[in-house]
N, C-alpha and C positions, 0 to 999 in steps of 0.2 A: 054740921059736917057737910061738906060737898064731895061729890064722888069725882072720880078720874075724868069722866066725860065732860064735867063742867070745866075742869083745869084745861082739858084739850080745847074746849070751845074758846076760852079766853086767850089761850096761846095762839090759836089759829087766827082769831080776828086780830090780835096784836101784830102777828107776822104779816098778814095779808093786808090790813089796813081797810079792807072793804068786805062787807057782808057776803056779796055775790062770790068773791074769789074764796073767802074762807069756807062758805058753803060747798063750793066745788071740791076743795081740798078735803072737807069731811064727808062728802057724799050726801049732803042733805040740801033741801031747798032753802032759798033765802028767807022765806016766810018762816020756816022751822028755826032758822038761825035767829031771827028777830024774837021769836017767841021764847026760845031757850035763854037767850041773853036776858030778856025781861023778866023771865021767872027767876033767874039767878040773882039779879040785882034786887028784885023784890024780896027774896029770901035773905039776902045779905043786908037789905035795908039802905043801900047806897049805890050810886051809879060807879061803874068801873071804867067807863070810857068817855073821853070828850068826843062830841059829834060835830062834824063840820062839813056839811054839804056832801054827806055820804061816806066821809072818811072818818075812820075810828082810831083814835090815839089813846092808850091806856092812861088814866090818871094815876095818882099816887097809890091808891087802893088797888087799882088794876095791875100796876107794876109789881106789887107784892105777889099777887097771884101768878103773874107770868113768870117771875123768879122761881116760885115754888113749882110751877109746872115744868120749867126748864130743868130743874134739879131731878124731878120725878122721871123726866124723859131720859135724861143723861144716866140715871141709876138703873132705869129698865134696859137701856141700851148696853150698858156695861155688863149687867147680868146675863143678857142674852148672848153677847160676845163670848163671855167666858165659858157658857155652856156649849154653844155652837162651836167654839173654837177648839174643842177637844173631840169633836165628831170626826170619826175615822172611816166613816161610810163613804164611798166613791158614788154617791147618788144624791140627787137633789139639784137645786138651782145655784149657779154661780153667775152673779151679775157683774158685768165689766162696764166702766164708764170711760168713754174717750171722746175725743173731738170727732166732728163729722168726717174729716179726712181719714183719720186713723181708724175709725170704726168701719168706714166703707172700703178703704184701700189697704188696710193690714189685717185687722180683725177678721173681716168677713171672709178673707181668703184662708184663714187657718182654723176657724172654729169647727169645720167639717171633719178635719183629722182628728180634733180632740174629741168631738162627739163619737167618731167611729172607734177610737181607742177606748172610750168610756161610755158604755151605752146608757149607764144609769144617770149620766149628767144632763142637765138642762142648762144651756148657756144663753143668758140674756144680755144683749148689747144696748146700752144707752148712749146715744150719740148727742153731743152738744158741747157747748163751751162753758157750762156752768159747772162749778166745782161741787160734786156731790159729797156728802158726809160719809166717810168710812166709818166713824165712830158710831154714827146712828144707823149704820148697815144700809144706807141708801144704795150703796154698792159694795161689793166684796173686794173688787180689785179696780184700781184706777190707773189710767196712763196719763201722765202729766209732763209738761215740758219744763220741769224743773226738779231738782233734789228736794225731797220733803224736808221741811224744817221742824215739823211737829214730831217731838220725841216719842209719841204714841204710835207713830207710823213706821213701817219697815219698807225699804225701798231698794231696788237694784237699778242701775242704769241699764236701759233697754237698747238704745242706740243713739247715734249722732244724726241729727236731722240737718240736711243741707237743702238749700233753695237754689233755684236756677231760673233764668228767663226762658219762657216757652213761647212758641208761635205756631200758627197753622202750618201744617206740612205743606212744602212747595213754596213758602214765602221767605223763609228764613235765609235762603242761599241766593235769592234772585234779586238783584238790585233794581229791577224794573217793576217788581211786585212785592216790595217790602211791606211788613205789617203797617197798617193804617194808623195805629196809635198803641196805646197800652190800656190795660183795665186798671182802674184807679181802686183804692180801698176806701171803705167808709164804715162807720159804726165803731163801737167800743171794743169789738173783739180783736181788732188789729192795732197792736201797740205801735207807738210812734217810732221805735227803733226798726221795726219791720218795714214801715213806710219809708224811712230814711235809707234803708238798705235798697229798696226798689228804686228810689230816686237816684241812687248812686250807680245803679247798673242799667238803668234805662233813662239817661238824662235827656235824650233828644226825642222822646216820644211824649206827646201830649196825651192826656186822658179824656176820652169822650164818654166812655161807659164806666159805671162804678157799681161795686158789689160789696156786700158785707158777709160774703160767703166765699171761701177758697174754691169749693166745688162749683159754685156759680160762676166764679172768675174763670175757671178752666173752660167751662161751657161757652161763656161769652167770647173768650179768646179764639176759640175754634169757629164760632159763628160770626164774628165780626172781623176776622182778619187782623187781630190785634195781639200784642204781646201781653203776657201775664207773668208776674212774679210769683212762683208757686213752689210748694215743698216738692222735691224731686219725686218722693214715693206717689204724689199725685200726678205730676206732670208726665212721669214715664208711662203711666198706665192710662192716660186720658187719650181716647181714640182721636186721631188727626192732628195731635201736637207733636212738635219736636223740640228738643232743647237747643237753645241759641246762646248759652253761656256755659262757662265752666261752674261746677257746683260752688255755692257760696255759703260760708258759715257766718252766722250772726250771733248776737247774744244769747238767743234762745235755742242753742243747738242741741242741747241734751234732753233726751227723752227717758223718762222714769217710769217704771212699773211699781205700784205701791199698794199695800194692804195694811190693815191695822195689825199692830203687834199681837193683839188676842186672837187673830184669825190665822196666824202663821202655821199653826199646827193642825188646822183643819184640813183634812185629807183632800176634800175636793177643791178647796181654794189653793192648796199647795201645788197639786197636779196641773191645775190651769195656769198658775203663776209661772211654774217651771217650764211648761210646754210653750207659753208666750215668749219666754226668753230665748228658747231654742229657735221659735219662729223668726224672731227679730234677728238672729245670727244668719239665718238662712237668706233673709231679706236685706243683708247689709248694703248691697250694691243699690237697692231700691231706695233705702234712706239716704245714702251718701252720694250716689252717682259716681261717675269716672271723669277724671280731668280731660282737658285737651279736646274739647269739642270744636269741630271745624266751624269757623265763622263764615 
């Protein structure tokens, strides 16, 4: 028999691919990881991974243990969701996952009111573009730019996101001092359709500066006298930027708030979920903007 820690070890190495990263995930040193894996393989009498210049890929035996570990992880997460999903106490931590823009320019403005209304709650915000697992309770609530397709998830449309062209204040209306160019997108987090929307609405602007972050794009636009194609909720709140186009709707215009079905009846998740829906209604103008901007 091998214990759960051994399964966790194999699962972490398989997911991370390298000992150093797996060790960080499990909170142990790389040397401890090497020793634990060597002890496990000696106990089983066979190797579990192919080694290639520091990269670890599970072999056939390793894949069997990985599959078993994933099943154990999923069963444990399901049991935890079912137990915590019935909790009716308005205290404890609620974790919300959202993009950098939404965490900084929407959630950060409203969590104080939630905390004030419910003193026993602790609200954690996780900002980033990675999709955290609601099934494994990596987050209790997620805000995502599309309707959930997984039947195990419950979602409500939170808002319509519109984008617009922004430029430094004082340059948008002066022909003699027009923006010098535009901020270009790079990196995997910007889908091709968003880039195409930018190209359609700033066709005469060449990009000299590039960014893989919308927040950084806003900062660059303000600092370099360039135009930037930004979500309205970001552009309207960034100091020194003014809108230079009507709001634009593209394929990723819907914003959804999502939780796992097992957590819908959890009191603290439900109260935060509902509070954020109301907050989005109050922020409708910030999400959507208003038409007829002077050019």
